[in-house]
C-alpha positions as CSV (number, residue, x, y, z in Angstrom):
1,M,0.0,0.0,0.0
2,P,1.5,3.4,-1.0
3,H,2.4,5.4,2.1
4,T,3.5,9.0,2.4
5,V,4.9,10.7,5.5
6,L,4.5,14.5,5.6
7,T,6.5,17.1,7.5
8,K,5.1,20.4,8.6
9,G,4.2,22.5,5.6
10,G,4.4,19.5,3.2
11,N,1.6,18.5,0.9
12,A,0.4,15.5,-1.1
13,P,-2.5,14.5,-3.4
14,L,-5.6,13.6,-1.5
15,P,-5.9,9.8,-1.5
16,G,-9.2,8.7,-3.1
17,T,-12.7,10.0,-3.6
18,T,-13.7,9.2,0.0
19,V,-11.0,10.0,2.6
20,T,-10.9,9.1,6.3
21,V,-8.8,11.3,8.6
22,T,-8.0,9.5,11.8
23,V,-6.6,11.4,14.8
24,G,-4.7,9.7,17.6
25,A,-3.0,10.9,20.8
26,T,-1.2,9.1,23.6
27,G,-2.4,9.8,27.1
28,V,-4.5,12.9,26.3
29,P,-8.2,12.5,25.5
30,V,-9.0,14.6,22.4
31,D,-12.1,15.9,20.6
32,V,-11.9,16.1,16.9
33,S,-13.7,18.6,14.7
34,A,-13.5,20.0,11.1
35,L,-14.2,23.4,9.6
36,L,-15.5,24.1,6.1
37,V,-13.6,27.2,5.0
38,S,-14.2,29.6,2.2
39,A,-11.7,31.3,-0.1
40,A,-11.7,34.2,2.4
41,G,-10.2,31.9,5.0
42,K,-13.4,32.0,7.1
43,V,-16.4,29.7,7.6
44,R,-19.5,30.6,5.7
45,E,-21.6,30.4,8.8
46,D,-21.3,28.8,12.3
47,L,-22.8,25.5,11.0
48,D,-19.6,25.0,9.1
49,L,-18.0,23.8,12.3
50,V,-18.5,20.1,12.3
51,F,-18.1,18.3,15.6
52,F,-19.9,15.9,18.0
53,N,-22.9,18.2,18.4
54,N,-23.1,19.0,14.7
55,P,-21.7,15.8,13.2
56,S,-22.2,16.3,9.5
57,R,-22.2,19.1,6.9
58,D,-21.9,19.2,3.1
59,G,-19.8,16.1,2.5
60,V,-17.9,16.2,5.9
61,S,-18.8,14.2,8.9
62,V,-17.2,13.5,12.3
63,A,-17.6,10.3,14.4
64,G,-15.4,10.1,17.4
65,Q,-11.8,10.7,16.3
66,V,-12.5,10.1,12.6
67,V,-13.3,12.7,10.0
68,T,-14.8,11.5,6.7
69,V,-14.6,13.7,3.7
70,E,-16.2,13.2,0.3
71,P,-14.6,15.9,-1.8
72,G,-17.2,15.5,-4.6
73,A,-20.0,16.4,-2.1
74,V,-18.2,19.5,-0.8
75,P,-19.9,22.7,-2.2
76,A,-18.1,25.0,-4.6
77,G,-18.0,27.8,-2.0
78,V,-15.8,25.7,0.3
79,E,-12.1,25.9,-0.6
80,S,-10.7,23.8,2.2
81,V,-11.6,21.4,5.1
82,V,-9.5,22.0,8.2
83,V,-9.1,19.1,10.7
84,V,-8.7,20.1,14.3
85,A,-7.9,18.2,17.6
86,S,-8.6,19.8,21.0
87,V,-8.2,18.7,24.6
88,D,-11.3,17.1,26.0
89,V,-13.4,19.9,27.5
90,D,-14.3,17.7,30.4
91,R,-10.6,17.7,31.5
92,P,-10.0,21.3,32.7
93,G,-6.3,22.2,33.1
94,V,-5.1,19.5,30.7
95,V,-2.8,20.6,27.8
96,F,-1.0,18.9,25.1
97,D,2.6,17.9,25.7
98,A,5.4,16.2,23.8
99,A,4.1,12.7,24.4
100,G,0.5,13.6,23.8
101,T,0.9,15.6,20.6
102,P,-1.9,14.3,18.2
103,R,-0.9,12.5,15.0
104,V,-3.1,12.0,11.9
105,T,-3.5,9.4,9.2
106,L,-5.4,9.9,6.0
107,A,-6.6,6.8,4.1
108,G,-8.4,6.2,0.8
109,A,-8.2,4.2,-2.4
110,G,-5.4,2.0,-1.0
111,T,-3.2,4.9,-0.1
112,T,-2.3,6.4,3.2
113,V,-0.8,9.8,4.2
114,E,0.7,10.3,7.7
115,F,1.6,13.4,9.6
116,V,3.1,13.8,13.1
117,P,3.3,17.5,14.1
118,P,6.3,18.8,16.0
119,A,5.9,18.4,19.7
120,L,3.4,20.7,21.4
121,T,5.1,22.1,24.5
122,G,3.7,25.6,24.9
123,G,0.5,24.8,26.8
124,E,-1.6,24.3,23.7
125,T,-5.1,23.0,24.1
126,I,-6.0,22.8,20.4
127,V,-4.1,22.2,17.2
128,V,-4.9,22.5,13.5
129,L,-3.5,19.2,12.1
130,V,-4.1,19.1,8.3
131,E,-5.9,21.1,5.7
132,L,-7.6,19.4,2.7
133,Y,-7.8,22.0,-0.1
134,R,-8.7,22.4,-3.7
135,R,-5.9,22.6,-6.3
136,G,-6.1,22.5,-10.1
137,G,-9.4,20.8,-10.3
138,G,-8.4,18.2,-7.7
139,W,-7.8,18.1,-3.9
140,K,-4.6,18.0,-1.9
141,V,-3.7,17.7,1.8
142,R,-1.3,20.0,3.6
143,A,0.4,19.3,6.9
144,V,-0.2,22.3,9.3
145,G,0.5,21.5,12.9
146,Q,-0.5,24.9,14.3
147,G,-1.3,24.9,18.0
148,Y,-3.2,27.4,20.0
149,A,-2.8,28.1,23.7
150,G,-6.0,30.1,23.8
151,G,-8.1,27.0,23.0
152,L,-11.3,27.1,21.0
153,A,-11.9,30.8,21.4
154,A,-8.6,31.6,19.7
155,L,-9.2,29.2,16.9
156,A,-12.8,30.5,16.4
157,T,-11.5,34.1,16.1
158,D,-9.1,33.0,13.3
159,F,-11.8,31.1,11.3
160,G,-14.8,33.4,12.0
161,V,-16.8,31.0,14.2
162,D,-19.0,32.7,16.8
163,V,-18.8,30.3,19.7
164,G,-21.1,32.5,21.8
165,E,-23.9,33.1,19.3
166,P,-24.9,30.7,16.5
167,S,-25.2,31.6,12.9
168,A,-28.1,33.7,11.6
169,A,-28.9,30.8,9.3
170,A,-29.8,28.7,12.3
171,A,-32.9,30.9,12.8
172,E,-34.2,29.6,9.4
173,H,-34.9,26.3,11.2
174,V,-37.4,28.0,13.5
175,P,-40.9,26.9,12.6
176,Q,-42.9,29.9,11.4
177,H,-46.3,29.1,12.7
178,V,-45.8,30.2,16.3
179,P,-47.7,33.5,16.8
180,P,-45.7,36.7,17.1
181,V,-45.1,38.1,20.5
182,P,-47.9,40.5,21.3
183,P,-47.1,43.8,23.1
184,A,-46.5,43.3,26.8
185,V,-49.5,44.1,29.0
186,P,-48.7,45.9,32.2
187,V,-49.7,43.8,35.2
188,A,-49.1,44.2,38.9
189,P,-46.0,42.4,40.1
190,V,-46.7,38.8,41.2
191,A,-45.7,37.9,44.7
192,P,-43.2,35.1,45.2
193,A,-44.8,31.6,45.2
194,A,-43.7,31.0,48.8
195,A,-45.8,33.9,50.0
196,V,-48.8,33.7,47.7
197,P,-50.2,30.4,46.5
198,P,-51.5,30.2,42.9
199,P,-55.1,31.4,42.3
200,G,-57.8,28.9,43.2
201,Y,-55.9,26.9,45.9
202,G,-58.5,25.6,48.3
203,Q,-61.2,26.4,45.8
204,Q,-62.4,24.9,42.6
205,P,-59.3,23.7,40.6
206,P,-59.1,24.8,37.0
207,A,-61.2,22.9,34.5
208,Y,-59.1,20.3,32.7
209,P,-61.1,17.7,30.9
210,P,-59.3,14.4,31.4
211,P,-58.1,12.5,28.3
212,G,-59.6,9.2,27.2
213,Q,-57.6,6.3,28.6
214,P,-55.6,4.6,25.8
215,A,-56.1,0.8,25.4
216,P,-53.4,-1.2,27.1
217,G,-50.3,-1.1,24.9
218,Q,-51.7,1.7,22.7
219,P,-48.9,4.2,22.0
220,V,-49.4,7.9,22.4
221,P,-49.8,9.4,19.0
222,G,-46.5,10.7,17.7
223,Y,-44.6,10.7,14.5
224,A,-41.6,9.1,13.0
225,P,-38.7,11.5,12.4
226,P,-37.6,12.2,8.8
227,G,-35.7,9.3,7.4
228,Y,-37.2,6.7,9.7
229,P,-40.1,4.4,9.0
230,P,-43.4,5.3,10.6
231,Q,-43.9,3.9,14.1
232,P,-46.8,1.3,14.2
233,G,-49.9,2.8,15.6
234,Y,-48.6,6.3,15.5
235,A,-50.6,9.1,14.0
236,A,-48.6,11.6,12.0
237,P,-49.2,15.2,12.8
238,P,-49.3,17.8,10.1
239,A,-46.1,18.5,8.1
240,Y,-43.5,20.4,10.1
241,G,-44.4,24.1,9.6
242,Q,-48.0,23.3,8.6
243,P,-50.0,22.5,11.8
244,A,-53.4,23.7,12.6
245,A,-53.3,27.5,12.9
246,Y,-52.8,29.0,16.3
247,G,-55.9,31.0,17.4
248,Q,-58.2,28.3,16.1
249,Q,-59.8,25.7,18.4
250,P,-57.8,22.4,18.2
251,P,-59.5,19.1,18.7
252,A,-60.8,19.0,22.3
253,Y,-58.8,17.2,24.9
254,G,-60.4,13.9,25.8
255,Q,-62.7,13.9,22.7
256,P,-62.5,11.3,19.9
257,S,-59.9,13.3,18.0
258,G,-58.0,14.2,21.2
259,Y,-54.9,13.0,22.8
260,G,-54.8,9.2,23.2
261,Q,-56.4,8.7,19.7
262,P,-55.3,9.8,16.2
263,A,-55.7,13.5,15.9
264,A,-58.0,14.7,13.2
265,Y,-56.5,18.0,12.0
266,G,-58.9,20.0,9.9
267,Q,-62.0,18.5,11.4
268,P,-64.6,20.6,13.1
269,P,-63.6,21.4,16.7
270,V,-65.3,19.6,19.5
271,Q,-66.1,21.6,22.6
272,P,-64.8,20.1,25.9
273,P,-67.4,19.0,28.5
274,A,-68.3,21.6,31.0
275,A,-67.9,19.4,34.1
276,P,-64.9,20.5,36.1
277,V,-62.5,18.4,38.1
278,P,-63.9,17.8,41.6
279,A,-62.8,20.3,44.1
280,G,-60.1,19.6,46.7
281,P,-56.5,18.6,46.6
282,T,-57.0,15.2,45.1
283,P,-54.2,13.7,43.0
284,A,-55.1,12.8,39.4
285,I,-54.1,9.2,40.0
286,S,-54.7,7.7,43.5
287,L,-52.2,6.2,45.8
288,E,-53.9,2.9,45.5
289,K,-53.7,2.9,41.7
290,V,-50.0,3.7,41.8
291,R,-49.4,1.0,44.4
292,S,-51.1,-1.6,42.2
293,T,-49.7,-0.5,38.8
294,A,-46.3,0.9,39.6
295,P,-45.3,-0.1,43.2
296,A,-41.6,0.8,42.5
297,L,-42.7,4.4,42.0
298,L,-44.6,4.7,45.3
299,Q,-41.9,6.6,47.2
300,K,-41.4,9.0,44.3
301,Y,-45.1,9.6,44.0
302,Q,-45.4,10.4,47.7
303,S,-42.4,12.8,47.5
304,A,-43.9,14.6,44.6
305,G,-47.2,15.0,46.5
306,V,-45.3,16.7,49.4
307,S,-43.6,19.1,47.1
308,L,-46.8,20.0,45.2
309,A,-48.6,20.6,48.5
310,K,-45.8,23.0,49.6
311,R,-46.3,25.0,46.4
312,G,-50.1,25.1,46.6
313,L,-50.4,22.9,43.5
314,A,-52.1,19.8,45.1
315,G,-55.3,19.0,43.1
316,Y,-54.3,21.0,40.0
317,R,-54.6,19.4,36.6
318,I,-51.6,20.2,34.4
319,A,-50.3,18.5,31.3
320,V,-46.7,17.2,31.7
321,Y,-44.2,16.5,28.9
322,L,-40.7,15.0,29.1
323,V,-38.1,16.0,26.5
324,L,-34.8,14.1,26.5
325,D,-31.5,15.0,24.9
326,Y,-30.3,12.1,22.7
327,S,-27.0,13.6,21.6
328,M,-23.8,11.5,21.6
329,S,-22.5,13.2,24.7
330,M,-25.5,11.8,26.6
331,R,-24.5,8.1,26.0
332,G,-23.1,7.7,29.6
333,Y,-26.2,9.0,31.2
334,Y,-28.4,6.6,29.3
335,E,-26.1,3.7,30.1
336,D,-25.8,4.3,33.8
337,G,-29.6,4.7,34.2
338,S,-29.7,8.4,35.0
339,V,-32.1,9.2,32.2
340,Q,-34.5,6.3,33.2
341,H,-34.3,7.6,36.7
342,L,-35.4,11.1,35.7
343,A,-38.2,9.7,33.5
344,E,-39.5,7.8,36.5
345,Q,-39.3,10.9,38.7
346,V,-41.3,12.9,36.1
347,L,-43.8,10.1,35.6
348,S,-44.4,10.0,39.4
349,L,-44.9,13.8,39.4
350,A,-47.3,13.6,36.5
351,A,-49.4,11.1,38.3
352,H,-50.6,13.9,40.6
353,L,-51.4,16.3,37.8
354,D,-52.6,14.3,34.8
355,D,-54.9,11.2,35.0
356,D,-54.0,9.3,31.9
357,G,-51.1,7.4,33.6
358,S,-48.5,8.4,31.0
359,V,-46.2,11.2,30.0
360,P,-45.6,12.1,26.3
361,L,-41.9,11.7,25.6
362,V,-39.7,13.4,23.0
363,L,-36.2,12.2,22.2
364,F,-34.1,14.8,20.2
365,S,-30.6,15.3,18.9
366,N,-30.1,17.9,16.1
367,K,-33.7,16.9,15.1
368,V,-36.6,15.1,16.7
369,E,-35.7,11.5,16.8
370,L,-38.8,9.9,18.4
371,V,-42.1,10.9,19.9
372,T,-43.6,8.2,22.2
373,D,-44.6,8.0,25.9
374,I,-43.7,6.4,29.2
375,Q,-46.5,4.9,31.2
376,L,-47.0,3.8,34.9
377,A,-47.7,0.3,33.7
378,G,-44.5,-0.9,32.0
379,H,-42.3,2.0,33.0
380,H,-39.3,-0.2,34.0
381,G,-36.7,-0.1,31.2
382,R,-38.9,2.0,29.0
383,I,-36.2,4.5,28.0
384,D,-33.8,1.9,26.8
385,E,-36.7,0.3,24.9
386,A,-37.7,3.5,23.3
387,R,-34.2,4.5,22.1
388,R,-33.3,1.2,20.5
389,S,-34.6,2.3,17.1
390,V,-33.0,5.8,16.9
391,R,-29.5,7.2,16.5
392,M,-27.6,9.7,18.6
393,G,-26.7,13.0,17.0
394,G,-26.1,16.6,17.8
395,T,-27.9,19.1,20.0
396,S,-30.6,21.5,18.7
397,Y,-33.4,22.5,21.0
398,A,-35.9,24.2,18.6
399,P,-37.2,21.1,16.8
400,A,-37.9,19.4,20.1
401,M,-39.6,22.4,21.5
402,Q,-41.8,22.7,18.5
403,A,-42.8,19.1,18.8
404,V,-44.0,19.7,22.3
405,I,-45.9,22.8,21.1
406,D,-47.6,20.7,18.4
407,L,-48.5,17.9,20.9
408,H,-50.0,20.4,23.4
409,Q,-51.9,22.1,20.7
410,R,-53.5,18.8,19.9
411,R,-54.4,18.3,23.6
412,G,-56.4,21.5,23.8
413,G,-56.3,25.3,24.0
414,G,-55.5,27.0,27.3
415,I,-54.7,24.0,29.5
416,P,-51.5,24.7,31.5
417,A,-48.6,22.6,30.7
418,L,-45.2,21.8,32.2
419,A,-42.5,20.7,29.7
420,I,-39.5,19.2,31.5
421,F,-36.6,19.5,29.1
422,Q,-33.4,17.6,29.9
423,T,-30.0,18.2,28.2
424,D,-26.3,18.1,29.0
425,G,-25.1,20.9,26.7
426,D,-25.9,24.1,25.0
427,P,-27.5,23.9,21.6
428,Y,-26.1,24.7,18.2
429,D,-29.3,26.6,17.3
430,R,-29.2,29.2,20.0
431,K,-30.8,32.0,18.0
432,A,-33.5,29.7,16.8
433,T,-34.2,28.6,20.4
434,Q,-34.3,32.1,21.7
435,K,-36.7,33.2,18.9
436,L,-39.0,30.2,19.6
437,M,-38.9,30.9,23.4
438,Q,-40.0,34.5,22.8
439,S,-42.8,33.5,20.5
440,A,-44.0,30.7,22.7
441,S,-44.2,32.9,25.8
442,S,-47.8,33.7,24.8
443,L,-48.7,30.0,25.0
444,P,-49.8,28.0,28.1
445,L,-46.5,26.2,28.3
446,F,-43.8,26.5,30.9
447,W,-40.3,25.1,30.1
448,Q,-38.4,23.6,33.0
449,F,-34.9,22.9,31.8
450,V,-32.9,20.3,33.6
451,G,-29.1,20.3,33.0
452,F,-27.0,17.2,33.4
453,G,-23.2,17.6,33.7
454,E,-21.0,20.6,34.6
455,R,-22.8,23.9,34.9
456,E,-20.2,25.7,32.8
457,D,-21.4,23.6,29.8
458,L,-25.0,24.9,30.3
459,T,-24.5,28.7,30.2
460,F,-27.0,29.2,27.5
461,L,-29.8,27.5,29.6
462,A,-29.0,29.8,32.5
463,G,-29.3,32.8,30.2
464,L,-32.8,31.7,29.0
465,D,-34.2,32.6,32.4
466,D,-33.4,36.2,31.7
467,L,-34.3,36.3,28.0
468,K,-35.9,39.6,27.0
469,D,-38.8,40.3,24.7
470,R,-41.2,37.7,26.2
471,V,-44.8,38.2,27.2
472,I,-44.0,36.5,30.5
473,D,-41.1,34.5,31.9
474,N,-41.9,31.1,30.6
475,A,-38.7,29.1,31.7
476,D,-36.6,28.0,34.6
477,F,-33.3,26.1,34.8
478,V,-31.9,23.7,37.3
479,A,-28.5,22.1,37.1
480,V,-28.4,18.7,38.7
481,G,-24.7,18.1,38.1
482,P,-22.8,15.1,36.7
483,Q,-24.5,12.6,39.0
484,P,-28.2,13.2,38.6
485,R,-29.2,10.1,40.5
486,A,-27.7,11.5,43.6
487,W,-30.5,14.0,43.9
488,H,-33.2,13.0,46.4
489,D,-36.6,12.9,44.9
490,E,-38.2,15.6,47.0
491,A,-35.2,17.9,46.4
492,L,-35.6,17.5,42.7
493,Y,-39.4,18.1,42.8
494,D,-38.8,21.3,44.9
495,A,-36.4,22.5,42.2
496,L,-38.7,21.6,39.3
497,M,-41.6,23.5,41.0
498,A,-39.6,26.5,42.1
499,E,-40.9,29.0,39.5
500,F,-43.9,27.2,37.9
501,P,-46.4,28.5,40.5
502,R,-45.4,32.1,39.7
503,W,-45.7,31.5,36.0
504,L,-49.1,29.9,36.5
505,A,-50.4,32.9,38.4
506,E,-49.2,35.4,35.9
507,A,-50.3,33.3,32.9
508,R,-53.8,33.2,34.4
509,A,-53.8,36.9,35.1
510,R,-52.9,37.6,31.4
511,G,-55.5,35.2,30.1
512,I,-52.9,32.8,28.7
513,V,-54.1,30.0,30.9
514,R,-57.9,29.5,31.3
């Protein structure tokens, strides 16, 4: 097999029409990424940074420590593909050294090209290894070996990547059917939840027609993500970007076209029954039913009841959704049971608030991967079961948030809803997410973000709590750290319910929640 060894600054013809670039390092865990660079020496937009949270783009893909490049699929506006290795961000204080300097091997069409940069001894945390570039109608590879002590920020400055804000193009992925933000209506300040319970406590709870109970084993209506076969028994919602118009009455919750049965978009609306939920702080699902259908959740159910009572929410009827990050960085949390544990905590909470015995479940990466549910009956191992048919990817929040909005629209107009949204990292579609959060602030949905991992990896979530240009504050964020299962149930429920009562009171005052 022909083999070429390059020195720094050297070049060689690119081997083959599909080339794999494999990065290796001794003793230093590395993250590998690639940049699609224009003739101006800059990326066209932030999406041209290809890494584990944005794993493919225009003929370039990243999987672990391997970059695959198909030169024929790279657009004409891209003059070069730059391959980069950086110190694992989960290892603060670690730098490259002489022994740990990354090396790179390119392979394709029975030919290999190897490059070992000069030893990195200046405290570098990131290094440009090689550049694949156009030359005379073909492609070549150049050995670069340029290290940066300033890490990703320094590299981003050189190549024009905005690591704090995403590209403007990301906003194009925001669905356009969420209503624009209306002018803010002045209201009197709402007292903290600890001092003033939500309206209606001790009186008639808000009307919330219960859903029809699905037949045993019947999945909650959802949809298969693009590129995946339809899920058996799942009802497809309208095409993305074309749901029923906001402001029109959706199928009534609990009616034949409501949640629990296939939605009939475009059919005449059905008015919900007038009968309210009986007064008094009665949980939606009784202790006896939980004991008989899900005895393993009994302690969580009781802890959730204590927390709801402290917040004045006992007896309320609220829709609950669970959104789970299925990006590649989440693999360890799925394998050690942390995600299943959170799902069981949320299911136990929902048993007090929603009487169908299940929680709609959205798995997302850079797109919606799966919409399904988790039920009291058969909850054990449900997360592993659900994720078997889908693949891990990057991290984009807006598609998953829109999926929840669409699901809740199908359940019914002004019903209050709590969407518990779990992730372990900031999204690539920051601007799209911010725009959607602002538009959705006029909807009866509160977003409770739950961050796994180190807090410094979740700075964007913390910022959403202070996002401007919203009708009301419709989000909160709690960081549970790198060991989510260490949280006691009641402590987690207290954190999840910290700001929801305040939102509920203000949403009712503004007419957002009926």
